[in-house]
PLY file of the C-alpha trace (Angstrom):
ply
format ascii 1.0
element vertex 69
property float x
property float y
property float z
element edge 68
property int vertex1
property int vertex2
end_header
7.12 -11.40 26.59
3.22 -10.71 26.24
4.12 -8.23 29.52
6.93 -6.54 28.02
5.58 -5.83 24.82
2.74 -4.30 26.43
4.74 -1.99 27.73
5.19 -2.40 31.67
8.77 -2.72 33.39
10.63 -5.68 35.08
8.65 -4.36 38.68
5.42 -3.94 36.65
5.58 -7.19 35.94
6.53 -9.12 38.77
3.64 -7.38 40.04
1.58 -8.39 37.89
2.57 -12.06 38.15
3.01 -12.00 41.99
7.02 -13.31 40.96
10.02 -11.97 42.57
12.22 -9.24 40.14
14.92 -11.33 40.66
12.65 -14.68 38.27
11.70 -11.17 35.68
14.53 -10.23 35.30
16.51 -13.47 34.45
13.28 -14.31 32.80
13.37 -11.33 30.59
17.65 -12.14 30.23
17.21 -15.39 28.45
14.47 -14.46 26.59
16.68 -11.60 25.68
19.66 -14.02 24.74
17.48 -17.05 22.95
15.26 -14.21 20.53
19.55 -12.49 19.81
18.34 -8.59 21.39
19.91 -6.44 24.36
17.04 -4.66 24.89
12.68 -4.74 24.84
11.55 -2.76 21.58
14.14 -4.98 19.93
12.67 -8.28 21.96
9.10 -6.69 20.82
10.16 -6.73 17.09
11.82 -10.22 17.12
8.82 -11.62 18.97
6.66 -9.68 16.43
8.26 -11.16 13.53
8.49 -14.85 14.86
4.23 -14.82 15.38
5.43 -15.40 19.29
3.08 -12.57 20.57
-0.64 -12.87 20.43
-3.44 -10.21 20.09
-6.17 -10.16 23.06
-8.32 -12.10 21.03
-6.11 -14.76 20.82
-4.63 -14.39 17.08
-1.13 -13.70 15.66
-0.19 -10.42 16.41
0.33 -10.54 12.22
-2.64 -11.78 11.50
-4.64 -9.26 13.07
-2.38 -6.62 11.70
-2.88 -7.63 8.10
-6.67 -7.51 9.24
-6.85 -4.50 9.95
-5.35 -3.73 6.05
0 1
1 2
2 3
3 4
4 5
5 6
6 7
7 8
8 9
9 10
10 11
11 12
12 13
13 14
14 15
15 16
16 17
17 18
18 19
19 20
20 21
21 22
22 23
23 24
24 25
25 26
26 27
27 28
28 29
29 30
30 31
31 32
32 33
33 34
34 35
35 36
36 37
37 38
38 39
39 40
40 41
41 42
42 43
43 44
44 45
45 46
46 47
47 48
48 49
49 50
50 51
51 52
52 53
53 54
54 55
55 56
56 57
57 58
58 59
59 60
60 61
61 62
62 63
63 64
64 65
65 66
66 67
67 68
């Protein structure tokens, strides 16, 4: 989810993780289903709301965004 949220496409994710494109597609579709969404933008938004993503320093993205206000 972190790579998807960072803007990488599925092929780039498969190359970054050294896994097949089929495996990435399977994981992404399962993520979408669990989050109840149909695309990467919606998945990213849902993941932020659910505190499923962390910033580059290991903290939750929501906590990092709040610190910037």
